[in-house]
C-alpha positions as CSV (number, residue, x, y, z in Angstrom):
1,M,88.3,78.9,129.5
2,K,87.0,79.1,132.9
3,L,89.2,81.1,135.2
4,D,89.8,79.0,138.3
5,V,92.2,80.9,140.7
6,N,92.5,78.2,143.0
7,M,95.4,76.9,141.5
8,L,97.6,79.9,142.1
9,R,98.0,78.7,145.6
10,Y,99.5,75.6,144.7
11,L,102.1,77.4,141.9
12,S,105.6,77.8,143.2
13,K,108.2,80.5,142.0
14,D,109.7,77.9,139.6
15,D,106.2,77.6,137.9
16,F,106.0,81.5,137.3
17,R,109.7,81.6,136.4
18,V,109.0,78.9,133.3
19,L,105.7,80.6,132.5
20,T,107.7,84.0,132.0
21,A,110.5,82.3,130.1
22,V,107.7,80.9,127.8
23,E,106.2,84.7,127.4
24,M,109.5,85.9,126.8
25,G,110.3,83.2,124.1
26,M,106.8,84.0,122.3
27,R,108.2,87.6,121.5
28,N,109.6,86.0,118.3
29,H,108.4,82.3,118.4
30,E,104.8,81.1,117.8
31,I,105.9,77.9,119.5
32,V,109.1,78.1,122.0
33,P,111.3,75.2,121.8
34,C,112.0,73.4,125.1
35,E,115.6,74.4,124.8
36,L,115.0,78.1,124.5
37,V,112.8,77.7,127.7
38,D,115.3,75.9,129.8
39,R,117.8,78.5,128.6
40,I,115.5,81.5,129.7
41,A,114.3,80.0,132.9
42,S,117.7,78.8,134.2
43,L,116.7,77.2,137.2
44,K,119.1,76.3,140.0
45,H,118.6,72.8,140.1
46,G,117.2,72.3,136.8
47,G,113.9,70.5,136.3
48,T,112.5,72.4,133.7
49,Y,111.0,69.8,131.9
50,K,109.3,68.7,135.1
51,V,107.9,71.9,135.6
52,L,106.7,72.2,131.9
53,K,105.0,68.9,132.7
54,N,103.0,70.2,135.8
55,L,101.8,73.4,133.8
56,L,100.9,71.2,130.9
57,R,98.7,69.3,133.4
58,H,96.9,72.5,134.4
59,K,96.4,73.6,131.1
60,L,98.6,76.7,131.4
61,L,100.7,75.9,128.5
62,H,100.1,74.0,125.2
63,H,102.4,71.6,123.8
64,D,102.9,71.6,119.8
65,S,105.4,68.9,118.4
66,S,104.0,69.2,114.5
67,K,107.2,71.0,113.4
68,Y,109.6,70.9,116.5
69,D,109.0,70.3,120.4
70,G,107.6,73.4,121.8
71,F,105.0,75.1,124.0
72,R,103.0,78.4,124.1
73,L,101.1,80.2,126.6
74,T,97.0,79.6,126.9
75,Y,94.9,82.4,128.1
76,L,94.7,80.7,131.3
77,G,98.4,80.9,131.8
78,Y,98.5,84.6,130.8
79,D,95.7,85.3,133.1
80,F,97.9,83.7,135.9
81,L,100.9,86.1,135.2
82,A,98.6,89.1,135.0
83,I,96.9,88.4,138.4
84,K,100.0,87.5,140.3
85,T,101.8,90.6,139.1
86,L,99.0,92.7,140.2
87,V,98.4,90.8,143.4
88,N,102.3,91.7,144.1
89,R,101.7,95.2,143.4
90,G,99.1,95.4,146.0
91,V,96.2,96.3,143.7
92,F,93.9,93.5,145.1
93,V,93.8,90.5,147.1
94,S,91.0,88.1,146.0
95,V,89.0,87.0,143.1
96,G,85.5,86.9,143.1
97,R,82.6,85.8,140.8
98,Q,82.2,86.4,137.1
99,I,79.7,89.2,136.3
100,G,80.0,89.9,132.6
101,V,81.1,88.1,129.4
102,G,81.5,89.7,126.1
103,K,82.7,88.8,122.6
104,E,86.2,89.9,123.4
105,S,86.4,90.1,127.3
106,D,85.3,88.3,130.6
107,I,84.7,90.7,133.6
108,F,85.4,89.6,137.2
109,E,85.1,91.2,140.7
110,V,88.2,91.7,142.8
111,A,88.6,92.8,146.3
112,T,91.2,94.9,148.2
113,E,92.4,94.5,151.8
114,D,89.7,97.0,152.9
115,G,86.9,95.1,151.2
116,T,86.6,97.6,148.3
117,V,85.1,95.8,145.4
118,M,86.5,96.6,141.9
119,A,86.2,95.3,138.1
120,M,88.5,93.2,136.5
121,K,88.3,92.9,132.8
122,L,90.4,90.4,130.8
123,H,90.7,90.8,127.2
124,R,90.3,87.4,125.3
125,L,90.7,88.6,121.7
126,G,90.5,85.5,119.1
127,R,87.2,83.8,120.2
128,V,84.9,82.5,117.4
129,S,82.5,85.3,117.8
130,F,85.2,87.9,117.2
131,R,87.9,87.1,114.9
132,A,88.0,89.8,112.4
133,V,90.3,92.1,114.8
134,K,92.8,92.7,112.0
135,T,90.5,94.3,109.6
136,K,88.1,95.7,112.0
137,R,90.7,97.1,114.4
138,D,94.1,98.7,113.8
139,Y,95.7,97.4,116.9
140,L,98.7,96.2,114.6
141,K,99.1,99.2,112.4
142,H,102.0,98.6,110.3
143,R,102.7,95.2,112.0
144,S,102.0,92.0,109.7
145,S,102.7,89.2,112.2
146,Y,100.7,88.7,115.4
147,S,99.4,86.6,118.2
148,W,96.0,86.6,120.0
149,L,97.9,87.4,123.5
150,Y,99.5,90.2,121.9
151,L,96.6,91.9,120.5
152,S,94.6,91.5,123.7
153,R,97.5,93.2,125.7
154,L,97.3,96.2,123.1
155,A,93.5,96.3,123.5
156,A,94.0,96.6,127.3
157,L,96.3,99.6,127.1
158,K,94.1,101.3,124.6
159,E,91.1,101.2,126.8
160,F,93.1,102.2,130.1
161,A,94.6,105.1,128.3
162,F,91.0,106.1,126.9
163,M,89.4,105.6,130.3
164,K,92.1,107.7,132.2
165,A,91.8,110.7,129.7
166,L,87.8,110.6,129.7
167,E,87.9,110.5,133.6
168,E,90.3,113.4,133.7
169,H,88.1,115.3,131.3
170,G,84.7,115.0,133.5
171,F,83.0,112.0,131.5
172,P,81.2,109.6,133.4
173,V,83.1,106.4,132.9
174,P,84.6,103.8,135.5
175,S,87.8,105.4,137.1
176,A,90.7,103.4,135.9
177,V,93.0,101.8,138.6
178,D,95.9,99.8,136.8
179,C,96.6,97.7,134.1
180,N,99.0,94.8,133.3
181,R,99.3,92.7,130.3
182,H,95.7,91.7,128.9
183,C,94.1,92.8,132.5
184,V,92.5,96.2,133.3
185,I,91.4,97.0,136.8
186,M,88.9,99.7,137.2
187,S,86.2,100.8,139.6
188,L,82.7,98.6,139.9
189,V,79.8,100.7,138.5
190,Q,76.8,100.5,140.8
191,G,74.1,99.9,138.1
192,Y,72.6,97.6,135.2
193,P,73.1,97.8,131.4
194,L,70.5,99.7,129.6
195,V,69.4,96.8,127.9
196,Q,68.2,95.1,131.1
197,V,66.1,98.2,132.0
198,K,62.3,98.1,130.7
199,Q,61.1,101.5,132.4
200,L,62.2,104.6,133.3
201,Q,60.9,107.6,135.1
202,N,62.1,110.2,132.6
203,P,63.2,108.6,129.4
204,E,63.4,111.9,127.7
205,V,65.9,113.3,130.1
206,V,68.1,109.7,130.0
207,F,67.9,110.1,126.2
208,E,69.3,113.7,126.2
209,T,72.0,112.7,128.6
210,I,73.1,109.8,126.3
211,I,72.9,112.1,123.1
212,G,74.8,114.7,124.9
213,L,77.5,112.3,125.6
214,V,77.9,111.3,122.0
215,V,78.1,115.2,121.1
216,R,80.8,115.7,123.7
217,L,82.9,113.0,122.8
218,A,82.8,114.4,119.2
219,E,83.8,117.8,120.6
220,H,86.8,116.3,122.2
221,G,87.8,114.7,119.0
222,L,86.5,110.9,119.7
223,I,83.8,108.6,118.3
224,H,82.7,105.8,120.5
225,C,81.9,103.3,117.6
226,D,80.1,100.8,119.8
227,F,77.6,103.1,121.6
228,N,74.6,101.1,122.2
229,E,72.4,99.9,125.0
230,F,75.0,97.0,126.0
231,N,77.9,99.3,126.6
232,I,75.6,101.8,128.7
233,M,75.2,101.4,132.6
234,I,72.6,103.1,134.2
235,D,72.0,103.3,138.1
236,D,68.5,103.4,140.3
237,D,69.0,107.4,140.3
238,E,69.1,107.2,136.2
239,K,72.6,108.2,135.9
240,V,74.5,107.2,133.0
241,T,78.1,105.5,132.7
242,M,79.9,104.6,129.5
243,I,81.8,101.5,129.4
244,D,83.9,99.6,126.6
245,F,86.5,101.8,124.9
246,P,89.0,99.8,123.0
247,Q,87.4,100.5,119.5
248,M,87.5,104.6,119.8
249,V,88.4,106.4,116.8
250,S,89.4,109.9,116.1
251,V,86.9,112.5,114.4
252,S,89.6,112.8,111.6
253,H,88.8,109.1,110.6
254,H,87.9,108.5,106.9
255,N,84.8,106.6,108.2
256,A,84.1,108.8,111.3
257,Q,80.9,110.0,109.9
258,M,79.6,106.9,109.3
259,Y,80.6,105.5,112.9
260,F,79.1,108.8,114.4
261,D,75.7,108.0,112.7
262,R,75.6,104.2,113.7
263,D,76.0,105.5,117.3
264,V,73.2,108.0,117.0
265,E,70.9,105.4,115.0
266,C,71.5,102.8,117.7
267,V,70.4,105.1,120.6
268,F,67.4,106.5,118.5
269,K,66.4,102.9,117.6
270,F,66.5,101.8,121.2
271,F,64.4,104.2,122.8
272,R,62.1,104.3,119.7
273,K,61.3,100.4,120.6
274,R,61.7,100.1,124.2
275,F,60.0,103.6,125.2
276,N,58.0,104.5,122.2
277,M,59.6,107.8,122.1
278,N,59.0,109.9,118.7
279,F,62.0,112.2,117.3
280,Q,60.5,114.7,114.9
281,E,61.3,118.1,116.5
282,C,64.8,119.7,116.9
283,R,66.5,118.9,120.2
284,D,69.2,120.5,122.3
285,D,71.9,118.7,123.8
286,I,72.8,118.2,127.6
287,D,74.8,121.7,127.5
288,R,72.0,123.6,126.2
289,T,73.7,124.5,122.7
290,E,71.7,123.6,119.8
291,V,73.2,121.3,117.5
292,D,71.6,120.8,114.0
293,T,69.4,118.2,112.9
294,D,68.2,116.8,109.5
295,E,64.5,116.5,108.6
296,S,64.0,113.5,110.9
297,G,65.8,114.9,113.9
298,R,68.8,113.3,113.8
299,L,72.1,114.9,114.7
300,C,74.4,116.2,111.8
301,F,78.2,115.3,112.4
302,S,79.3,118.2,110.3
303,S,77.5,120.6,112.5
304,I,79.4,119.8,115.6
305,A,81.9,122.4,116.9
306,K,85.1,120.7,117.3
307,D,87.0,123.5,119.3
308,A,87.5,121.8,122.5
309,V,90.7,119.6,123.5
310,F,91.4,117.1,120.9
311,L,92.0,114.0,123.0
312,D,92.5,111.9,119.8
313,K,95.8,113.4,119.1
314,E,96.8,113.2,123.0
315,L,96.0,109.4,122.9
316,A,97.0,108.6,119.4
317,A,93.5,107.4,118.6
318,S,93.2,105.6,115.5
319,G,92.4,107.7,112.2
320,F,94.0,109.9,109.8
321,T,95.9,112.9,111.0
322,R,94.6,116.5,109.5
323,K,97.7,116.9,107.3
324,D,96.9,113.4,105.6
325,Q,93.1,114.7,105.6
326,E,94.0,117.9,104.0
327,E,96.2,115.9,101.2
328,I,93.3,113.9,100.3
329,E,91.0,116.7,100.0
330,K,93.5,118.6,98.0
331,F,93.7,115.7,95.6
332,I,90.0,115.0,95.3
333,E,89.7,118.6,94.6
334,G,92.1,118.6,91.7
335,S,90.5,115.6,90.0
336,L,87.3,117.3,90.3
337,D,88.6,120.1,88.4
338,K,90.4,117.9,86.0
339,D,87.2,116.1,85.2
340,A,85.5,119.7,84.8
341,S,88.1,120.5,82.3
342,S,88.1,117.3,80.3
343,A,84.0,117.8,80.2
344,D,84.7,121.4,78.7
345,E,87.1,119.8,76.2
346,G,84.6,117.2,75.5
347,T,81.8,119.8,74.5
348,E,84.2,121.6,72.0
349,D,85.1,118.6,70.4
350,D,81.4,117.5,70.0
351,T,80.8,120.9,68.2
352,D,83.6,120.5,66.2
353,N,82.7,117.0,64.9
354,S,79.1,118.2,64.4
355,A,80.3,121.0,62.2
356,L,82.5,118.4,60.0
357,N,79.6,115.9,59.8
358,E,77.4,118.5,58.6
359,S,79.9,119.5,56.1
360,N,80.6,116.1,54.9
361,I,76.7,115.1,54.4
362,E,77.1,115.7,50.7
363,G,80.0,113.0,50.5
364,V,78.2,110.6,52.4
365,D,75.4,110.8,50.1
366,S,77.6,110.2,47.1
367,L,78.9,107.1,48.6
368,N,75.5,105.9,48.9
369,L,75.0,106.3,45.4
370,L,78.3,104.6,44.2
371,D,77.3,101.6,46.7
372,Q,73.8,101.4,44.7
373,D,75.7,101.3,41.2
374,Q,78.2,98.7,42.4
375,T,75.3,96.7,43.6
376,S,73.3,96.9,40.3
377,N,76.6,96.0,38.5
378,L,76.9,92.9,40.7
379,K,73.4,91.9,40.0
380,Q,73.9,92.1,36.2
381,E,77.1,90.2,36.5
382,E,75.5,87.5,38.7
383,E,72.4,87.2,36.0
384,G,75.0,87.0,33.1
385,A,76.7,84.1,34.9
386,E,73.3,82.5,35.4
387,D,72.5,82.8,31.5
388,N,75.8,81.2,30.5
389,L,75.4,78.3,32.6
390,R,72.0,77.7,31.0
391,N,73.2,77.7,27.7
392,C,76.0,75.3,28.4
393,E,73.4,73.0,29.9
394,A,71.0,73.6,26.9
395,G,73.5,72.1,24.0
396,P,76.6,72.4,22.0
397,S,75.1,75.4,20.1
398,S,76.8,77.8,23.0
399,K,80.4,76.2,23.0
400,P,82.5,79.3,23.1
401,E,80.5,80.5,26.2
402,C,81.1,77.1,27.9
403,E,84.5,77.0,27.0
404,D,85.0,80.5,28.9
405,V,83.0,78.9,31.7
406,S,85.5,75.9,31.8
407,D,88.5,78.1,31.7
408,K,87.2,79.9,34.7
409,E,86.6,76.6,36.4
410,G,90.3,75.6,35.8
411,D,91.3,78.9,37.0
412,N,89.2,78.2,40.3
413,D,90.9,74.8,40.6
414,T,94.2,76.4,40.6
415,E,93.1,79.1,43.2
416,N,91.8,76.3,45.4
417,G,95.1,74.5,45.0
418,N,96.9,77.4,45.9
419,D,94.8,78.0,49.0
420,A,95.2,74.3,50.3
421,E,99.2,75.1,50.0
422,L,98.7,78.2,52.1
423,V,96.6,76.2,54.5
424,K,99.3,73.7,55.1
425,G,102.2,76.4,55.3
426,L,100.0,78.0,57.8
427,S,99.4,74.9,59.8
428,K,103.1,74.1,59.9
429,Q,103.9,77.4,61.2
430,R,101.2,77.2,63.9
431,R,102.4,73.5,64.9
432,R,106.3,75.2,65.2
433,A,104.9,78.2,67.3
434,M,103.1,75.9,69.7
435,T,106.4,73.5,70.1
436,A,108.6,76.6,70.6
437,A,106.2,77.8,73.3
438,R,106.3,74.4,75.0
439,G,110.2,74.5,75.1
440,G,110.7,71.8,72.5
441,R,108.7,69.3,74.0
442,R,106.1,67.1,72.3
443,T,102.8,66.1,74.0
444,L,102.9,62.8,75.8
445,S,100.0,61.1,76.9
446,S,99.4,60.5,80.5
447,R,101.5,58.3,82.7
448,N,98.4,56.9,84.3
449,T,96.8,55.8,81.1
450,Y,97.6,52.2,81.3
451,K,96.4,52.1,84.9
452,G,92.9,50.6,85.6
453,K,90.3,51.5,87.8
454,G,90.8,48.3,90.3
455,G,93.7,47.7,92.7
456,R,94.7,44.4,91.4
457,S,94.6,44.9,87.8
458,S,96.3,48.4,87.9
459,N,99.1,46.6,89.9
460,K,99.4,44.0,87.4
461,S,99.9,46.5,84.7
462,K,102.5,48.4,86.5
463,I,104.6,45.4,87.0
464,Q,104.1,44.3,83.3
465,N,105.4,47.5,82.1
466,Q,108.4,47.5,84.4
467,L,109.2,44.0,83.3
468,S,108.9,45.0,79.5
469,S,111.1,47.8,80.0
470,W,113.7,45.8,81.8
């Protein structure tokens, strides 16, 4: 939504009082009821509903009557509350043009009374381009419910804290001025994003400076996580400045190495494509202290000395603490020891089993011989049965044998009869089990079986069934 600050001139104290009442009600309501807004605002002469109607016309509020009649703040209304508070503090007096748009923020120029131009960053989480905030950022931590306005406020507080701490430790970042709600005021960087730069006088020096910043951040216990050409500003003197800090994590995070390698890969990839640089030799960082590299000349995360001030602890950066990491490492080592011991036991069992198998080879041979004898006996019995059948078919000379065959057939009939009774009994038991599982209910046909496809026929059949039931 476009920010039009001209409407600020025409909003009265009652309007801001009602906006603040809606904001307070949204702490425990997704949609704030009208009665609660009226009770919190408590205007002297009433008129809360008239003010709500005015704010709704300017799109500072959103009306929702799906479950009950209520209102919620829009990003424009939240912007007006933050700007009004900062103006009352005397941070700035005017808002200028928009100078930047990101997937989660908008950046505007603001000016003070003496004409100093600064940057105002408005966080706007929840856009279509970036809605996976809960999975990719840990703003909520243990909380389950959230709103986009609240997440934007947490992101602004986090960025302001990181920017303030990095500035105190000598990092090239914008100077943080003030913060309110989802709005951060910082100094305006006189430069251009690195993605817009086509030529550099000393690309090797700029590359070493940027890689040195990545190493210094890691030495101080932080990883940028979005260190690319879009978040690096460079001026005419090729001075580098970092921006955008809400997503920074600690070096003790379980994915710290992956984030560090990704930041380094982004820098290498950009300078290789834009300035045709090769990175085969081992390089030194900005402080002239050697950093180990792999075969391709990339920085090794494990070789960075993390003996400086740990800013991740001071700022409570997202990531595991040292205690949790030591416990996980102990658990992993213990599981590896268990696997090794189980593997040793498995080898011993295999040797014992092989010895037993070798000792029982003779028994296996005897079993094979027995099987061969049994198969030969079965073949002989089958051949004798076939001879008896042939004799019975030949004539009456072989009556006794035929009688034996007939007796056998009678026995088979009795056995078949017994099998049939068993099958019946099993089917009964199966039916009883099915009825018990259904709770004693019988399977009924669907109630809609009498309905036809057409509208009239189905209605007629309904009426006929109802009359027949009466």
